[in-house]
C-alpha positions in Angstrom: -50.0 -9.9 -13.1 -52.6 -10.1 -10.4 -50.1 -9.2 -7.7 -49.0 -6.1 -9.6 -52.5 -5.0 -10.4 -53.7 -5.5 -6.8 -50.7 -3.7 -5.4 -51.1 -0.5 -7.5 -54.9 -0.6 -7.1 -54.5 -0.6 -3.3 -52.0 2.3 -3.5 -54.4 4.3 -5.8 -57.3 3.9 -3.3 -55.1 4.8 -0.3 -54.8 1.4 1.3 -51.6 0.2 2.9 -50.2 -3.0 1.4 -48.6 -5.7 3.4 -46.0 -7.7 1.4 -44.9 -11.0 2.9 -42.6 -13.4 1.1 -43.9 -17.0 1.0 -40.3 -18.1 1.3 -40.6 -17.4 5.0 -42.5 -20.6 5.4 -45.9 -21.2 7.1 -44.7 -20.5 10.7 -42.9 -17.3 10.0 -45.6 -16.1 7.6 -48.2 -16.6 10.3 -46.1 -14.6 12.7 -45.7 -11.8 10.2 -49.4 -11.7 9.2 -50.4 -11.7 12.9 -48.0 -8.8 13.5 -49.4 -6.8 10.6 -53.1 -7.7 11.4 -54.4 -6.8 7.8 -58.0 -6.0 7.2 -58.0 -8.0 3.9 -56.0 -10.8 2.5 -55.8 -11.2 -1.3 -54.4 -14.5 -2.5 -54.4 -17.4 -4.9 -56.2 -20.6 -3.8 -53.1 -22.0 -2.1 -52.7 -18.9 0.0 -56.4 -19.0 0.9 -56.2 -22.6 1.9 -53.2 -21.6 4.2 -55.2 -18.7 5.6 -58.1 -21.0 6.5 -55.9 -23.7 8.0 -53.6 -21.3 9.9 -56.4 -18.9 10.8 -54.7 -15.8 9.3 -56.6 -12.5 9.9 -58.3 -10.5 7.2 -61.3 -10.9 5.0 -60.3 -13.2 2.2 -60.4 -12.1 -1.4 -59.5 -14.5 -4.2 -57.3 -13.5 -7.1 -59.6 -15.5 -9.4 -63.3 -16.3 -9.7 -64.2 -19.4 -7.6 -67.3 -21.5 -7.6 -69.8 -20.8 -4.8 -68.9 -24.0 -3.0 -65.1 -23.1 -3.0 -65.9 -19.6 -1.8 -67.8 -21.0 1.2 -65.1 -23.6 1.9 -62.3 -21.0 1.9 -64.4 -18.3 3.6 -63.9 -16.0 0.6 -65.9 -12.7 0.6 -65.1 -11.6 -2.9 -62.8 -12.1 -5.9 -60.7 -9.6 -7.9 -62.9 -10.1 -11.1 -66.0 -9.5 -9.0 -64.6 -6.3 -7.5 -63.6 -5.2 -11.0 -67.2 -5.6 -12.1 -68.6 -3.8 -9.0 -66.3 -0.9 -9.5 -66.9 -0.4 -13.2 -68.0 3.2 -13.9 -67.5 4.4 -10.3 -65.3 7.5 -9.8 -61.7 6.9 -8.6 -61.0 7.7 -5.0 -58.8 10.7 -4.1 -55.1 9.8 -4.3 -53.1 9.2 -1.2 -50.9 11.9 0.2 -47.1 11.8 0.1 -46.9 11.5 3.9 -49.5 8.7 4.1 -48.3 5.2 4.9 -47.9 3.1 1.7 -46.6 -0.3 2.6 -45.4 -2.7 5.3 -42.7 -4.8 3.7 -41.3 -7.7 5.6 -37.6 -8.5 5.7 -36.2 -11.8 4.5 -35.8 -13.2 8.0 -32.3 -14.4 7.1 -30.6 -12.4 9.9 -33.3 -12.8 12.6 -37.1 -12.8 12.8 -38.7 -11.2 9.8 -39.6 -7.5 10.6 -42.3 -5.3 9.1 -40.8 -2.2 7.5 -43.1 0.8 7.1 -42.7 3.0 4.0 -44.6 6.2 3.2 -45.4 7.2 -0.3 -42.7 9.9 -0.5 -40.1 7.4 0.6 -41.1 4.9 -2.1 -41.0 7.8 -4.7 -37.5 8.8 -3.5 -36.4 5.1 -3.9 -37.9 5.0 -7.4 -36.1 8.2 -8.3 -32.8 7.0 -6.9 -33.0 3.8 -9.1 -34.0 5.7 -12.2 -31.2 8.2 -11.8 -28.5 5.7 -10.8 -29.1 3.4 -13.8 -30.4 6.0 -16.3 -33.6 4.1 -16.7 -35.7 5.5 -19.6 -39.2 4.8 -20.9 -37.9 2.4 -23.6 -36.1 0.1 -21.1 -37.7 -3.3 -20.2 -36.9 -5.3 -17.1 -36.6 -9.0 -16.4 -36.6 -9.6 -12.6 -35.8 -13.0 -11.2 -37.0 -11.7 -7.8 -40.7 -11.0 -7.6 -40.6 -7.9 -5.3 -38.1 -6.2 -7.7 -40.5 -6.8 -10.6 -43.0 -4.5 -8.8 -40.6 -1.6 -9.3 -41.2 -1.8 -13.1 -44.6 -0.1 -13.2 -43.4 2.6 -10.7 -40.5 3.3 -13.2 -42.9 3.3 -16.1 -41.3 0.3 -17.9 -42.4 -3.1 -19.0 -41.5 -5.9 -16.6 -41.4 -9.7 -16.8 -40.6 -12.6 -14.4 -38.9 -15.7 -15.7 -40.5 -19.2 -15.6 -39.0 -20.4 -12.3 -39.8 -21.1 -8.6 -39.6 -17.6 -7.2 -39.2 -18.9 -3.7 -35.9 -20.6 -4.8 -33.8 -18.0 -6.8 -31.1 -20.6 -7.3 -33.6 -22.5 -9.5 -33.3 -20.0 -12.3 -32.0 -21.7 -15.4 -30.3 -20.0 -18.3 -33.0 -20.9 -20.8 -35.8 -19.6 -18.6 -33.9 -16.3 -18.2 -33.2 -16.0 -21.9 -36.9 -16.7 -22.8 -38.1 -14.0 -20.5 -35.6 -11.6 -21.9 -36.7 -12.5 -25.4 -40.4 -12.2 -24.6 -40.1 -8.5 -23.7 -36.9 -7.5 -25.5 -35.4 -6.8 -22.1 -32.6 -4.3 -21.6 -32.3 -4.8 -17.8 -31.9 -7.9 -15.7 -32.1 -8.2 -11.9 -31.3 -11.4 -10.1 -29.7 -12.6 -6.9 -26.2 -14.1 -6.8 -27.5 -17.6 -6.4 -29.7 -17.1 -9.5 -26.8 -15.8 -11.6 -24.6 -18.7 -10.4 -27.1 -21.2 -11.7 -27.6 -19.3 -15.0 -23.8 -19.5 -15.7 -23.8 -23.2 -14.6 -26.5 -24.0 -17.2 -25.2 -21.6 -19.9 -24.5 -24.6 -22.3 -28.2 -25.1 -22.9 -28.6 -21.7 -24.6 -29.3 -21.6 -28.3 -28.1 -19.0 -30.8 -31.5 -17.3 -30.6 -31.2 -17.1 -26.8 -27.8 -15.5 -27.0 -29.0 -13.0 -29.5 -31.7 -11.9 -27.1 -29.3 -11.7 -24.2 -26.9 -9.6 -26.2 -29.5 -6.8 -26.2 -29.4 -6.4 -22.4 -27.5 -3.3 -21.4 -27.5 -3.6 -17.6 -27.2 -6.5 -15.2 -28.1 -6.0 -11.5 -27.5 -8.4 -8.7 -28.2 -7.9 -5.0 -29.3 -9.7 -1.9 -25.9 -10.7 -0.7 -22.2 -10.0 -1.4 -21.5 -11.4 -4.9 -18.2 -12.8 -6.0 -16.6 -10.9 -8.9 -16.1 -14.2 -10.7 -19.8 -14.9 -10.8 -20.4 -11.4 -12.3 -17.6 -11.9 -14.8 -19.1 -15.3 -15.9 -22.5 -13.7 -16.2 -21.0 -10.9 -18.3 -20.1 -13.5 -20.9 -23.7 -14.7 -21.0 -25.0 -11.2 -21.5 -21.9 -9.8 -23.3 -23.2 -6.2 -23.8 -24.6 -5.8 -20.3 -22.7 -3.7 -17.7 -22.8 -5.7 -14.5 -23.6 -3.7 -11.3 -24.3 -4.7 -7.8 -26.2 -2.3 -5.6 -25.9 -2.6 -1.8 -28.8 -2.0 0.5 -31.5 -3.8 2.5 -35.3 -3.8 2.9 -34.9 -0.7 5.1 -33.0 1.4 2.6 -32.1 0.6 -1.1 -29.8 1.6 -2.7 -27.1 2.7 -0.3 -24.1 2.2 -2.7 -23.5 0.8 -6.1 -20.4 -0.7 -7.9 -19.8 -2.0 -11.4 -17.8 -5.1 -12.3 -15.0 -2.9 -13.6 -14.7 -1.0 -10.4 -15.0 -4.2 -8.4 -11.9 -5.5 -10.2 -10.1 -2.2 -9.7 -10.8 -2.4 -6.0 -8.9 -5.7 -5.8 -9.0 -7.5 -2.5 -9.7 -6.1 1.0 -11.3 -6.9 4.3 -14.6 -8.0 2.7 -16.4 -7.0 -0.5 -16.2 -3.6 -1.9 -19.8 -2.3 -2.6 -18.8 1.2 -3.9 -19.2 4.7 -2.7 -22.5 6.0 -1.1 -25.0 7.4 -3.6 -25.9 11.1 -3.8 -27.9 12.1 -0.8 -26.8 9.0 1.2 -24.6 9.3 4.2 -22.7 6.3 5.6 -20.9 6.2 8.9 -19.1 3.5 11.0 -19.7 2.6 14.6 -16.5 0.8 15.8 -16.7 -2.8 17.0 -15.0 -3.8 20.3 -13.2 -7.1 21.1 -16.5 -8.9 21.9 -18.3 -7.9 18.7 -20.4 -5.0 20.0 -20.7 -1.7 18.1 -19.8 0.8 20.8 -18.0 3.7 19.1 -19.4 7.0 17.9 -20.3 7.4 14.2 -17.1 8.1 12.2 -16.1 8.4 8.6 -12.4 7.8 9.1 -10.9 5.2 6.8 -10.3 1.6 7.8 -12.3 1.8 11.1 -14.1 -1.6 11.4 -17.6 -1.5 12.7 -21.3 -1.5 12.1 -22.5 0.3 9.0 -24.9 3.2 9.8 -26.9 5.0 7.1 -29.0 8.1 6.6 -30.9 8.6 3.3 -34.1 10.3 2.1 -35.4 6.9 0.7 -35.0 5.2 4.1 -37.9 3.4 5.8 -40.2 5.4 8.1 -40.0 2.9 11.0 -40.5 -0.8 11.9 -44.1 -1.8 12.3 -45.1 -2.3 15.9 -41.6 -3.2 17.0 -40.8 -0.2 19.2 -37.8 -1.6 21.0 -36.3 -2.8 17.7 -36.9 0.6 16.2 -35.3 2.3 19.3 -32.2 0.1 19.0 -31.8 0.6 15.2 -32.2 4.4 15.2 -29.4 5.4 17.5 -28.5 8.2 17.0 -32.0 9.3 16.1 -32.6 9.7 12.3 -30.0 7.0 11.4 -30.4 3.3 10.5 -28.1 0.8 12.1 -27.9 -1.8 9.3 -26.5 -4.7 11.4 -23.8 -5.1 8.7 -20.2 -4.8 9.6 -17.5 -3.2 7.4 -15.4 -0.1 6.8 -14.8 2.8 4.6 -11.5 3.0 2.6 -9.4 6.1 1.9 -11.4 6.6 -1.4 -14.7 6.7 0.5 -15.8 3.3 -0.7 -17.7 0.9 1.6 -16.5 -2.6 2.2 -18.8 -5.2 3.7 -17.4 -8.0 5.8 -20.5 -9.7 7.1 -23.1 -9.3 9.7 -22.4 -7.8 13.1 -23.7 -10.9 14.8 -21.3 -13.0 12.7 -18.1 -11.2 13.7 -15.5 -13.7 15.0 -14.1 -12.4 18.2 -10.6 -13.9 18.5 -8.1 -13.1 21.2 -6.3 -11.0 18.6 -9.4 -8.9 17.9 -12.5 -8.9 15.8 -12.4 -10.8 12.5 -14.8 -10.4 9.6 -15.9 -13.6 7.8 -16.5 -12.5 4.1 -13.0 -12.0 2.9 -11.9 -15.4 4.3 -14.9 -17.1 2.8 -14.3 -15.7 -0.7 -10.7 -16.8 -0.6 -11.8 -20.3 0.3 -14.5 -20.2 -2.4 -11.8 -19.6 -5.0 -10.8 -23.3 -4.6 -12.2 -25.5 -7.4 -13.3 -28.2 -5.1 -15.4 -25.9 -2.8 -18.9 -24.6 -3.5 -19.7 -22.1 -0.7 -17.8 -21.5 2.5 -18.6 -20.2 6.0 -16.1 -18.8 8.4 -17.4 -19.0 12.0 -16.2 -18.6 15.5 -16.3 -21.4 18.1 -15.8 -20.8 21.8 -16.4 -17.9 24.2 -16.7 -14.3 23.0 -13.4 -12.6 22.9 -11.4 -15.8 22.7 -13.0 -17.6 19.7 -11.3 -20.0 17.4 -11.8 -19.8 13.6 -13.5 -22.8 12.0 -14.1 -23.0 8.2 -17.1 -25.1 7.0 -16.9 -25.8 3.3 -19.7 -27.0 0.9 -18.6 -30.0 -1.1 -21.5 -31.4 -3.1 -19.8 -34.8 -3.5 -19.6 -35.3 0.3 -21.3 -38.5 1.4 -19.6 -39.6 4.6 -20.8 -39.1 8.1 -17.5 -37.7 9.3 -17.5 -34.0 8.7 -13.8 -33.4 9.1 -12.1 -32.4 5.8 -9.3 -34.6 4.3 -5.7 -33.6 5.0 -5.3 -32.3 1.5 -8.4 -30.1 1.6 -7.5 -28.8 5.0 -4.2 -27.7 3.6 -5.8 -26.1 0.6 -8.2 -24.1 2.8 -5.5 -22.9 5.1 -3.3 -21.8 2.2 -6.3 -19.9 0.7 -7.0 -18.2 4.1 -3.3 -17.2 4.4 -3.7 -15.0 1.3 -6.1 -12.7 3.1 -5.4 -13.1 6.8 -2.7 -14.4 9.2 -5.4 -16.0 11.4 -4.9 -19.6 12.5 -7.7 -22.0 11.2 -8.5 -24.3 14.1 -10.6 -26.8 12.0 -12.0 -27.4 8.5 -15.3 -29.2 8.3 -17.2 -30.5 5.3 -20.9 -30.5 4.5 -23.0 -31.2 1.4 -24.9 -28.0 1.6 -24.7 -24.9 3.7 -28.0 -23.3 4.9 -28.9 -20.1 3.1 -31.8 -17.6 3.3 -34.9 -18.6 1.3 -35.4 -15.2 -0.4 -32.1 -15.0 -2.2 -30.5 -18.4 -1.6 -27.3 -16.4 -1.0 -27.0 -15.3 2.6 -25.3 -18.1 4.6 -26.8 -18.8 8.0 -23.6 -18.5 9.9 -25.3 -18.6 13.3 -26.7 -22.1 12.5 -23.3 -23.1 11.0 -21.4 -22.0 14.1 -23.7 -24.0 16.4 -23.4 -27.1 14.2 -19.6 -26.8 14.1 -19.4 -26.3 17.9 -21.5 -29.4 18.5 -19.6 -31.5 16.0 -16.2 -30.5 17.4 -17.5 -31.4 20.9 -18.2 -34.9 19.6 -22.0 -34.7 19.8 -24.1 -36.7 17.4 -26.3 -34.1 15.7 -27.9 -34.1 12.2 -26.2 -32.7 9.2 -26.6 -29.0 8.3 
């Protein structure tokens, strides 16, 4: 509540808000805060302790009233309750203009160092309008968001919002009961959660009572984003919220939504080279920049079907620019006015977009570039496998395909899969590709991003697999 209140108060007074996810960890948070160089830092006591210890910039404002001794200890200049008292009866400042900067939002850091993304007010308004139109959000809708930043959309949309009782830095910690209680508390009609959160909800479904199920049956729309989601997870979640229509929007911090697809359309799309994320939204243009044999996007922007390459987007609700990252901005906006997403995929003959992974994760085999997502989803269909990562080992242009599977029961030091599991994995891969699998390795848990617990850190997995196959004694993933 304090976060939401402070955010909209800052916007109303014309201040630019800097949003940084605590899931980045102290080191990356420090890097992000130093990059943004805020004038003020509003936080709970834990954040203020970190600010003092790590010397974060900005005059410190506490979200709650502290004792005089605590204020001195933490270097706090004011508190939100104190500012509220000071401002009582004063006239409101003039509202910000549509072309004024509104926010610097930092990316998850799951695909490289976290970057500050500048949005102006008119771009945030366009984003709000896209979401409202796409999902037919009305004044009587109510939202439960298991991802704190998305809960901030609620007031902009004019609807009640709630966050479940969970560790928001670990979306995979969302339990079915916690979700149901949040839904019940506000009579929610909308749910937003990451794939990892939904996977744990379905895994803990047996703990739901009849009252919980009654509340969940009132939900009309289920949204999941943050990483490609398996249709099976959405289908299982559809049984938890039986009257909700499952949708998964595709986008990123720099532009959301780009496309959207329902579970019905996802099933109709069947299998392909990646995950079908639907057709571009009204006003959104998607093009492909073809990838060469060494994994570089070198081609001109095209809309021809089945050309594999980097996904490039233009939309009215796209970011203004990266904050103080001029070279990154230059590289990501070629041609000028477009955003190079860093995702790799293709358009099909119906104009639908398929995402096959990150450009930096393309496996460059001697036979040509290979996208990891379709292979991973085929392997993840095996009952004994949790998550899977398909990575390339060896020199660019001549890489071998290695599959690393997550088996929670794995205890041994030897990471090589058993003969039976190796055969199962190879059989699964053969259903979507004729590529030869050079090795199958086993780990207890694959590394994922902290924001969504869903994006696999394939770069780290590839390095680990390369070292292991070279016989080097390195720690587990």
